[in-house]
C-alpha positions in Angstrom: -34.4 -160.6 43.7 -34.2 -158.1 40.8 -35.8 -154.9 41.0 -35.9 -153.4 37.3 -35.6 -149.2 37.1 -34.0 -146.9 35.4 -30.7 -145.6 35.5 -26.6 -145.1 34.9 -24.7 -147.0 31.9 -20.9 -148.8 31.7 -19.6 -147.5 28.2 -16.6 -148.2 26.8 -14.2 -151.1 27.8 -11.9 -151.6 30.2 -8.6 -150.7 30.1 -6.1 -153.9 30.0 -5.1 -155.1 33.4 -7.6 -152.3 35.5 -9.0 -154.4 38.0 -12.4 -153.4 37.2 -12.1 -154.4 34.1 -11.7 -158.0 35.3 -14.9 -157.7 36.6 -17.1 -155.9 33.7 -17.4 -157.4 30.4 -15.3 -155.7 28.3 -16.7 -153.7 24.9 -15.5 -153.7 21.7 -13.4 -150.7 20.3 -10.5 -151.0 21.6 -8.0 -148.8 20.8 -10.3 -145.9 19.9 -8.3 -143.4 17.2 -5.3 -142.0 18.3 -5.3 -138.3 18.0 -8.1 -136.0 19.4 -9.9 -133.5 16.2 -11.9 -136.1 15.4 -16.0 -136.6 15.7 -17.3 -138.7 18.3 -18.4 -141.8 17.3 -21.2 -141.8 20.7 -22.5 -138.4 19.5 -23.5 -139.3 15.9 -24.7 -142.3 17.8 -26.4 -140.6 20.2 -27.7 -137.9 16.9 -29.1 -140.6 14.7 -30.7 -142.1 17.8 -32.8 -139.3 18.5 -33.3 -139.2 14.2 -31.7 -136.2 13.7 -28.4 -135.7 11.8 -24.8 -136.6 13.3 -23.5 -133.6 15.0 -20.1 -132.5 13.4 -17.7 -131.1 15.4 -16.0 -127.8 13.7 -12.4 -129.3 14.4 -9.2 -129.1 13.0 -7.1 -132.0 11.2 -5.0 -134.9 13.1 -1.7 -133.4 14.2 1.1 -135.2 12.8 2.5 -137.9 14.5 6.0 -136.2 16.2 3.2 -134.0 18.0 1.2 -136.3 19.6 0.2 -137.0 23.1 1.4 -139.9 24.5 -2.0 -140.4 25.3 -2.5 -140.5 21.2 0.2 -142.6 20.6 -1.2 -144.9 23.1 -4.5 -145.4 22.1 -5.8 -143.6 25.0 -4.1 -146.9 27.0 -1.6 -144.7 29.0 -1.2 -141.1 30.2 3.2 -140.0 30.3 4.8 -139.5 33.6 5.8 -136.0 34.7 9.0 -136.1 33.8 7.6 -137.5 29.9 4.5 -134.7 30.2 7.6 -131.9 30.9 9.3 -133.1 28.5 6.3 -132.8 25.8 5.4 -129.4 27.5 8.8 -127.9 26.5 8.8 -129.3 23.2 5.2 -127.2 22.8 7.6 -124.2 24.1 10.5 -124.5 21.6 7.8 -124.6 19.1 5.8 -122.0 20.0 6.8 -118.1 21.1 3.8 -118.2 22.1 4.3 -120.8 25.0 6.6 -120.7 28.1 7.0 -123.3 30.8 7.7 -122.2 34.1 7.9 -123.4 38.1 5.6 -121.7 40.3 7.1 -124.1 43.8 8.4 -127.2 44.7 6.5 -130.4 46.1 7.0 -131.5 49.2 9.1 -134.1 47.5 11.1 -132.1 45.5 9.5 -131.8 42.2 8.9 -128.6 40.6 5.2 -127.5 40.3 4.8 -126.6 36.6 3.1 -123.8 35.1 2.2 -123.7 31.5 1.5 -120.0 30.1 0.0 -119.7 26.1 -0.1 -115.9 25.3 0.1 -114.5 21.7 1.3 -111.0 23.1 4.3 -113.2 24.5 2.8 -112.1 28.1 4.9 -114.0 30.5 4.1 -112.2 33.6 1.7 -111.1 35.7 2.3 -107.2 35.1 2.7 -108.7 31.1 -1.0 -110.1 31.3 -2.3 -107.6 33.2 -0.8 -105.1 30.5 -2.9 -106.4 27.4 -6.4 -105.9 28.9 -7.6 -109.7 28.2 -9.3 -111.8 30.3 -6.8 -114.7 32.3 -7.8 -118.3 32.0 -6.7 -121.1 35.1 -6.9 -124.5 33.9 -5.9 -127.3 36.8 -5.5 -130.8 35.7 -4.5 -133.2 38.4 -5.6 -132.1 41.7 -6.7 -135.2 41.9 -3.6 -137.4 40.3 -5.8 -140.2 39.3 -8.2 -138.5 37.6 -6.0 -137.1 34.7 -7.7 -136.9 31.8 -7.2 -133.1 31.7 -3.9 -132.9 31.7 -3.8 -135.2 28.4 -6.6 -132.8 26.6 -4.8 -129.9 28.0 -1.5 -131.2 26.3 -3.4 -131.6 23.1 -5.4 -128.2 23.5 -2.2 -125.9 23.9 -0.8 -127.8 20.9 -3.3 -127.1 18.7 -3.7 -123.4 20.2 0.0 -122.6 19.4 1.8 -125.3 17.5 -0.3 -126.5 14.7 -2.3 -123.4 15.3 -5.7 -125.3 14.4 -7.2 -123.2 17.3 -5.0 -120.4 17.4 -8.2 -117.8 17.7 -8.8 -119.6 21.5 -6.6 -116.5 22.7 -6.9 -114.2 20.4 -9.1 -112.3 23.4 -8.0 -114.9 26.4 -4.4 -115.8 28.4 -4.3 -119.1 29.2 -2.4 -120.3 32.5 -2.4 -124.7 32.8 -1.8 -126.5 36.0 -0.5 -129.8 33.7 0.2 -131.3 37.0 -0.8 -130.1 39.9 -0.2 -133.2 42.6 3.0 -133.8 40.8 4.2 -136.2 43.5 1.2 -137.9 44.3 1.2 -138.5 40.1 4.2 -140.2 40.2 3.0 -143.0 42.9 1.5 -145.1 39.2 -0.3 -148.1 39.5 -2.9 -150.4 38.2 -5.2 -150.4 40.9 -5.0 -146.4 42.3 -9.0 -146.0 41.2 -10.9 -149.2 41.5 -13.9 -147.4 40.3 -12.4 -145.9 36.7 -12.0 -147.5 33.7 -8.6 -146.0 32.7 -5.6 -145.1 32.0 -3.9 -148.6 32.3 -2.1 -146.3 35.6 -2.5 -143.3 37.1 -1.2 -141.7 40.0 -2.9 -141.1 43.7 -5.1 -138.6 45.4 -3.5 -137.5 48.2 -0.1 -136.6 48.1 2.6 -138.7 50.1 1.7 -136.8 53.4 -1.9 -137.9 53.1 -3.4 -134.6 52.1 -5.8 -133.7 49.3 -5.1 -130.9 47.6 -8.6 -130.7 46.9 -9.8 -129.9 50.8 -6.5 -127.7 51.4 -7.1 -123.9 49.3 -8.8 -122.2 52.2 -6.2 -123.4 54.5 -3.4 -123.9 52.9 -1.2 -126.5 54.9 0.2 -128.5 52.0 3.1 -127.0 50.1 1.6 -127.0 46.8 -1.8 -125.5 47.1 0.5 -122.7 49.7 2.9 -122.4 46.1 -0.6 -122.5 44.6 -2.8 -119.6 46.2 0.9 -117.2 46.8 2.6 -117.7 43.4 -0.1 -118.1 41.2 -3.2 -116.3 42.1 -2.8 -113.7 44.0 -0.2 -112.8 41.5 -1.8 -113.6 38.1 -5.9 -113.1 39.5 -7.2 -114.9 36.8 -10.3 -114.3 36.0 -12.2 -118.0 36.2 -10.9 -121.0 37.5 -11.3 -124.3 35.7 -10.9 -127.2 37.7 -10.9 -131.0 35.6 -11.7 -133.8 37.7 -13.5 -137.3 37.3 -16.1 -138.7 38.7 -16.7 -141.5 41.2 -20.0 -142.3 41.9 -23.4 -144.5 39.6 -23.4 -145.3 36.4 -25.2 -143.6 33.7 -25.1 -141.9 29.7 -23.8 -138.6 30.6 -20.0 -138.1 30.1 -19.6 -135.0 31.0 -21.0 -133.2 34.3 -19.7 -129.4 36.0 -20.7 -127.8 39.3 -20.4 -124.3 40.2 -21.4 -122.7 43.7 -24.2 -120.6 43.1 -26.8 -118.3 44.6 -26.3 -117.3 48.0 -22.8 -116.3 49.2 -21.3 -115.6 45.9 -21.2 -113.0 44.4 -23.7 -111.3 42.3 -22.1 -111.0 39.0 -20.3 -114.0 39.6 -23.4 -116.1 39.7 -24.4 -114.7 36.7 -21.8 -115.2 34.6 -21.8 -118.5 35.9 -25.5 -118.9 35.0 -25.9 -117.0 31.5 -21.9 -117.4 29.9 -21.4 -121.0 31.4 -24.5 -122.9 32.1 -27.0 -120.7 29.3 -23.8 -120.9 26.1 -21.0 -123.0 27.5 -22.4 -126.3 28.6 -24.9 -126.0 25.5 -22.0 -125.7 23.1 -20.7 -128.5 25.0 -23.8 -130.7 23.9 -23.3 -129.3 20.6 -20.5 -131.3 20.0 -21.5 -134.4 20.8 -22.0 -135.2 25.1 -24.3 -135.4 27.2 -24.0 -133.1 29.9 -25.6 -132.6 33.5 -25.2 -130.9 37.0 -22.5 -133.5 38.9 -25.2 -136.2 39.3 -25.2 -136.5 43.3 -28.3 -137.8 44.5 -30.3 -137.9 47.7 -30.2 -140.8 48.0 -26.9 -142.7 47.1 -27.0 -143.8 43.8 -30.9 -143.9 42.7 -31.3 -141.2 40.6 -35.2 -141.1 41.3 -34.9 -139.4 44.2 -33.2 -136.3 42.7 -29.9 -134.6 42.1 -28.7 -132.5 44.6 -26.4 -129.6 43.3 -25.7 -127.5 45.9 -22.6 -125.5 46.6 -18.7 -126.4 48.1 -17.0 -124.6 51.0 -14.1 -122.9 50.4 -11.6 -125.8 50.5 -12.8 -126.5 47.3 -11.6 -125.1 44.3 -15.1 -124.2 43.5 -15.4 -122.2 47.4 -12.6 -120.7 47.4 -12.9 -118.8 43.1 -16.2 -117.1 44.7 -14.5 -115.8 47.7 -12.0 -114.1 45.9 -14.7 -112.4 42.8 -14.1 -115.0 40.1 -15.8 -117.3 39.0 -14.9 -121.2 39.7 -15.8 -124.1 37.6 -15.8 -128.2 38.4 -15.9 -130.2 35.2 -16.1 -133.9 36.2 -16.4 -136.5 33.0 -17.8 -140.1 34.2 -15.4 -142.8 34.9 -17.0 -145.7 33.4 -16.5 -143.9 30.0 -13.5 -144.9 28.0 -10.5 -142.7 29.0 -10.5 -141.6 25.2 -14.3 -140.6 25.7 -13.3 -138.7 28.7 -10.3 -137.0 27.7 -12.2 -135.8 24.7 -14.9 -134.5 26.7 -12.3 -132.7 28.6 -11.2 -130.9 25.8 -14.0 -130.1 24.2 -15.5 -128.5 27.0 -11.9 -126.2 27.5 -12.6 -125.1 23.5 -16.3 -124.9 24.6 -15.5 -122.3 27.4 -12.5 -120.5 25.4 -14.8 -120.1 22.5 -17.0 -118.2 24.7 -14.2 -116.0 26.1 -13.5 -115.2 22.3 -16.5 -114.1 21.6 -17.3 -112.0 25.1 -14.7 -111.2 27.0 -15.8 -108.4 28.4 -18.6 -110.1 30.1 -16.0 -112.4 32.3 -14.0 -109.0 33.3 -16.4 -107.0 34.1 -18.2 -109.6 36.3 -15.5 -109.9 38.3 -14.3 -106.1 38.6 -18.4 -106.4 39.4 -18.0 -108.4 41.9 -14.9 -107.0 43.2 -17.0 -103.7 43.6 -19.6 -105.0 45.1 -17.7 -106.7 47.9 -15.8 -103.7 48.4 -18.8 -101.3 48.7 -20.2 -103.9 51.6 -16.8 -103.2 53.8 -17.5 -99.6 53.2 -21.5 -100.0 54.4 -22.3 -98.1 57.2 -25.3 -99.8 58.2 -24.7 -103.5 59.8 -27.3 -105.0 58.6 -26.3 -104.4 54.9 -23.4 -106.1 55.9 -24.4 -109.7 55.6 -22.2 -112.2 54.4 -24.0 -116.0 53.6 -21.0 -118.9 55.1 -23.1 -122.2 54.8 -26.3 -123.4 52.5 -28.4 -126.1 51.4 -30.7 -127.4 49.0 -34.2 -126.2 49.3 -37.3 -128.5 48.8 -38.0 -127.0 45.4 -36.9 -128.5 42.3 -37.1 -128.1 38.5 -36.9 -131.0 36.1 -34.5 -132.7 34.7 -34.0 -135.1 31.6 -31.3 -137.8 33.1 -30.4 -140.3 30.3 -29.5 -143.8 32.6 -30.2 -147.2 31.7 -32.1 -149.8 33.1 -31.5 -151.4 36.1 -32.1 -154.4 38.5 -31.5 -153.7 42.0 -30.6 -157.1 43.3 -30.0 -158.1 47.1 -26.2 -158.9 47.9 -24.8 -161.6 50.6 -22.3 -159.3 50.8 -23.6 -156.1 52.1 -26.6 -157.0 53.3 -28.9 -154.3 50.8 -29.7 -153.5 47.2 -26.6 -153.0 45.0 -27.2 -151.7 41.6 -26.5 -154.1 37.9 -26.3 -151.9 35.5 -27.2 -152.9 31.9 -27.1 -151.5 28.6 -30.5 -150.7 27.7 -30.8 -147.1 27.3 -33.2 -145.6 29.9 -34.8 -141.8 29.6 -36.7 -140.1 32.7 -37.3 -136.9 34.3 -35.9 -136.2 37.7 -36.0 -133.6 40.1 -33.0 -131.4 40.2 -32.7 -129.5 43.7 -30.7 -126.1 43.1 -32.6 -123.7 45.0 -29.8 -122.6 48.0 -31.0 -121.5 51.4 -28.9 -120.2 53.8 -27.9 -121.9 57.4 -25.3 -119.7 58.5 -24.7 -115.9 57.8 -22.9 -113.0 59.8 -23.2 -109.3 59.7 -19.5 -108.2 58.6 -17.7 -105.6 60.9 -16.2 -102.9 59.7 -13.0 -105.1 59.6 -10.2 -107.3 62.2 -8.3 -107.2 64.6 -5.3 -109.6 65.0 -3.0 -110.0 67.8 0.4 -110.1 66.7 0.9 -113.4 68.1 -1.4 -115.3 66.4 1.3 -115.8 63.8 -1.1 -118.5 61.9 -3.4 -115.8 60.7 -1.0 -113.5 60.0 0.4 -116.5 57.6 -2.8 -117.5 56.4 -3.5 -113.3 55.0 -0.4 -113.3 53.8 -0.6 -116.2 51.2 -4.3 -115.3 50.3 -3.5 -112.1 49.3 -5.9 -110.4 51.8 -4.4 -106.6 52.8 -3.5 -105.8 56.1 -2.0 -102.9 58.0 0.2 -103.1 61.6 -0.3 -101.3 64.8 2.4 -99.0 65.5 0.8 -97.6 68.8 -1.6 -99.0 71.4 -4.6 -98.0 70.6 -7.6 -99.5 73.2 -11.7 -99.2 72.2 -14.9 -101.5 72.8 -14.7 -104.3 69.8 -16.9 -107.2 69.1 -15.6 -110.7 70.7 -16.8 -114.4 69.8 -17.4 -116.3 72.9 -17.5 -119.7 72.0 -20.3 -121.1 74.2 -20.7 -125.3 72.9 -18.2 -127.0 70.4 -17.3 -130.2 69.6 -14.3 -132.1 68.4 -14.2 -135.0 65.2 -13.4 -138.0 66.6 -11.8 -139.6 63.5 -9.1 -137.8 61.8 -9.9 -135.2 58.9 -7.1 -133.6 56.4 -4.6 -134.6 60.1 -7.0 -132.9 61.7 -10.2 -133.3 64.1 -12.3 -130.3 63.3 -13.7 -128.3 65.8 -17.2 -127.4 65.0 -18.9 -124.2 67.3 -22.6 -125.5 67.5 -23.2 -122.0 69.5 -21.8 -118.6 70.3 -22.7 -114.4 71.2 -20.9 -111.5 70.5 -20.1 -109.8 73.7 -18.9 -106.3 73.4 -15.5 -105.7 75.5 -13.1 -102.9 75.6 -9.8 -104.3 74.3 -6.8 -102.3 74.1 -4.4 -103.6 70.9 -0.7 -103.5 70.4 1.9 -102.3 67.9 2.5 -105.3 66.2 -1.2 -106.5 66.3 -2.7 -106.0 62.6 -5.8 -104.5 61.5 -8.1 -105.9 58.6 -10.0 -103.7 56.8 -13.1 -105.1 55.1 -13.2 -102.6 52.4 -11.0 -104.8 49.7 -11.5 -107.0 47.3 -10.3 -110.4 49.5 -12.7 -109.1 52.4 -15.0 -112.4 51.8 -11.8 -115.0 52.1 -11.5 -112.8 56.0 -14.9 -113.0 57.0 -14.6 -117.0 56.2 -11.2 -117.2 58.1 -12.4 -115.3 61.0 -16.2 -116.3 61.8 -16.8 -119.1 63.9 -19.4 -120.6 61.9 -18.1 -120.5 58.9 -17.3 -123.9 56.9 -13.9 -123.7 57.0 -12.5 -120.8 59.6 -9.3 -121.1 61.4 -11.0 -122.4 64.4 -12.8 -125.5 62.5 -9.6 -126.4 61.4 -7.7 -126.3 65.0 -5.8 -123.3 64.4 -7.0 -121.7 68.0 -7.5 -124.9 70.4 -5.8 -123.8 73.0 -8.5 -121.3 73.9 -10.7 -123.9 74.5 -9.0 -125.4 76.7 -8.7 -125.0 80.4 -5.4 -124.0 81.8 -6.2 -123.8 85.6 -8.9 -125.3 88.5 -10.4 -125.3 91.4 -9.9 -128.1 94.0 -13.3 -129.5 95.3 -12.2 -128.5 99.2 -11.6 -124.8 97.6 -14.4 -124.5 95.7 -16.9 -126.1 97.9 -17.2 -123.0 100.5 -16.7 -120.6 98.0 -19.7 -122.4 96.0 -22.1 -122.1 99.0 -21.6 -118.4 99.9 -21.9 -117.7 95.9 -25.3 -119.3 95.9 -26.0 -117.7 99.7 -25.2 -114.2 98.1 -26.9 -114.7 94.9 -30.1 -116.8 95.1 -30.2 -116.3 91.3 -27.2 -118.3 90.7 -28.7 -121.0 92.7 -32.0 -121.2 91.1 -29.6 -121.4 88.3 -27.9 -124.2 89.5 -30.5 -126.4 90.8 -32.4 -126.4 87.1 -29.2 -127.2 85.6 -28.8 -130.4 88.4 -32.3 -131.2 87.2 -31.8 -130.8 83.7 -28.5 -132.4 82.8 -27.8 -136.0 84.4 -24.7 -135.8 82.8 -23.7 -132.4 84.8 -25.8 -133.7 87.8 -23.5 -136.7 88.0 -20.0 -135.6 87.6 -18.7 -133.8 90.6 -15.6 -132.2 88.0 -18.6 -130.2 86.1 -20.5 -129.0 89.1 -16.8 -127.5 90.6 -16.8 -126.2 87.1 -19.7 -124.7 87.5 -18.9 -121.8 90.6 -14.7 -122.1 89.0 -16.2 -120.5 86.6 -18.2 -117.9 87.6 -15.5 -116.8 90.4 -12.8 -113.9 90.2 -10.3 -116.6 89.5 -11.2 -118.3 86.0 -9.8 -117.4 82.5 -11.3 -114.5 81.5 -9.6 -115.2 78.2 -11.0 -118.8 78.1 -13.2 -119.4 75.0 -13.0 -116.2 73.5 -12.1 -116.2 69.8 -8.8 -113.9 69.7 -9.7 -112.4 66.4 -11.7 -109.0 67.4 -14.3 -107.5 65.3 -14.1 -104.0 65.1 -16.7 -101.6 65.5 -14.7 -98.8 63.6 -11.0 -98.5 61.6 -8.8 -97.4 64.0 -7.2 -94.0 63.6 -4.3 -93.4 60.8 -2.3 -92.2 63.4 -1.7 -95.6 65.4 -1.5 -97.1 62.1 1.8 -98.3 60.1 1.5 -96.4 56.7 -0.4 -98.2 53.8 2.0 -100.1 51.6 2.7 -103.2 49.5 0.7 -106.0 50.7 -0.3 -104.7 53.9 -2.0 -101.7 51.8 -5.6 -101.8 52.3 -8.1 -101.5 49.1 -9.3 -97.8 49.1 -11.1 -98.4 45.4 -12.6 -100.9 43.4 -9.7 -102.4 41.3 -10.2 -103.1 37.7 -10.1 -106.4 36.2 -6.9 -106.3 34.6 -5.0 -104.4 37.6 -3.1 -106.5 40.2 -3.8 -104.7 43.5 
């Protein structure tokens, strides 16, 4: 049967040899023009259809043949290998004093992780960059190396800025940090068959690293060598003012070629939230539309691939780049070009979005600098707040049911019953279809916490110290023992995922309670104050209800396991006496038997009920090892503040690396 509705569209031809190209009919127009600076034909067509004159981009002339990127030279059929990419970057550096190619670490397979710095001031160190007072822009490409148009767009952009200088104004008031390829090992797992849903290039890299880690799930847990190097040697040394992460989409078909996302609303510092709304969505996205692109928030529909159900524009957890950056008081922006558009169109869209962003920063650098500085000040001020009610932090959100209208650009689609899936499958046509769909972007908090004055971390939990150091969170060690009343999370109910996720079986804490306990802390234990820029990182690491907390990623599994137990013949007489001495306990036991069939049918659980309430029970089981401080330790019990361990005592300027 055929049900005709509207959305999505296939545009452009499939790359020769691609698996998808063998399924869907190719379209004319291959190969496309070879160099980036041309007027987009699709933009001209869109404007003519709309009855307006074509939008002509203010683009520079084409570069000489000797400076064409590999993608341009091939007519966008191919993308260069790692070695070819690095050779091109080296050529740019040899031709321009504004470019320096460096490495910030080594991948799992031993490849250098490249960082290309573009600066008119030749500010090639974090210290020199901060001294300029200019905002620092970090552009990340190839975190999923099959989604690689960001790399080819960035190579062309760096050439146009620093070698041909046709766009040199874009770094008049900014310093550009480019990661040409982030997941370098995955980039070299090249195949025609790595991205079944994607239209070109002929070969591309893979989604995960050789050990199977998805780097865009690793920002907060930092387990991969690539992510550890990026966060510790780029992000928390350069402290970029904005992060742009270039990707290719999956999902439905439609006419939009350029989609975006960012965290917004609760959980994002207000100044960052405002800059994203006013500068990025208010000016950068309209500028990209002027260049001829059909833009949209990232098109995740509430009902699978059916746009009629509405667009869900939510926020990401800090395992993602866009969820991580706001925890460090910076905007994080996701760019997703549409996977079914031609590779040329996707490279052009990414290029234009980067130009639009840099134009905004060039025109108003002080707005971005101020947004970051004000966000840092906001987070630090919350850490100094004496009233716990004013220290609330939102950990997780969901989209609400209130919507705003969105002008969706799709195509007529037939939904047909599939013998393979047993369900309706969309069949996309080339006929355009425009409609209004609901856009759900109101965010409702679903988990929040009142952050403490700080955290106290026993020294034996080395995983906690490691993460603090990687993320640039400041702490001080105790030099003398100190006893105080603190808050401790008692985990009452939890579950572990049955299937692996990033090499883990994550633990979801379903219910916990805060208990006040007298604790003694010892020399070498860590004091983590929250009157600092990276306070939100510490909160998300240590609060068990946070979506990417250390406990979620199995760092504290050992506290959840019972180490001792009571034999039934030992516990049974003890249990009888306990109930005789405590009628309330006897009532609780009988009520549990009546209400919980699983408990009633389990001799072991019934024995454990009494064992856990006896003096023999482990007093530390199910207690989160990181304590929440009600007050800061006295200076006399702390090691002197110095270096990376020094707590923040003021709101740092955005150009200040401290």
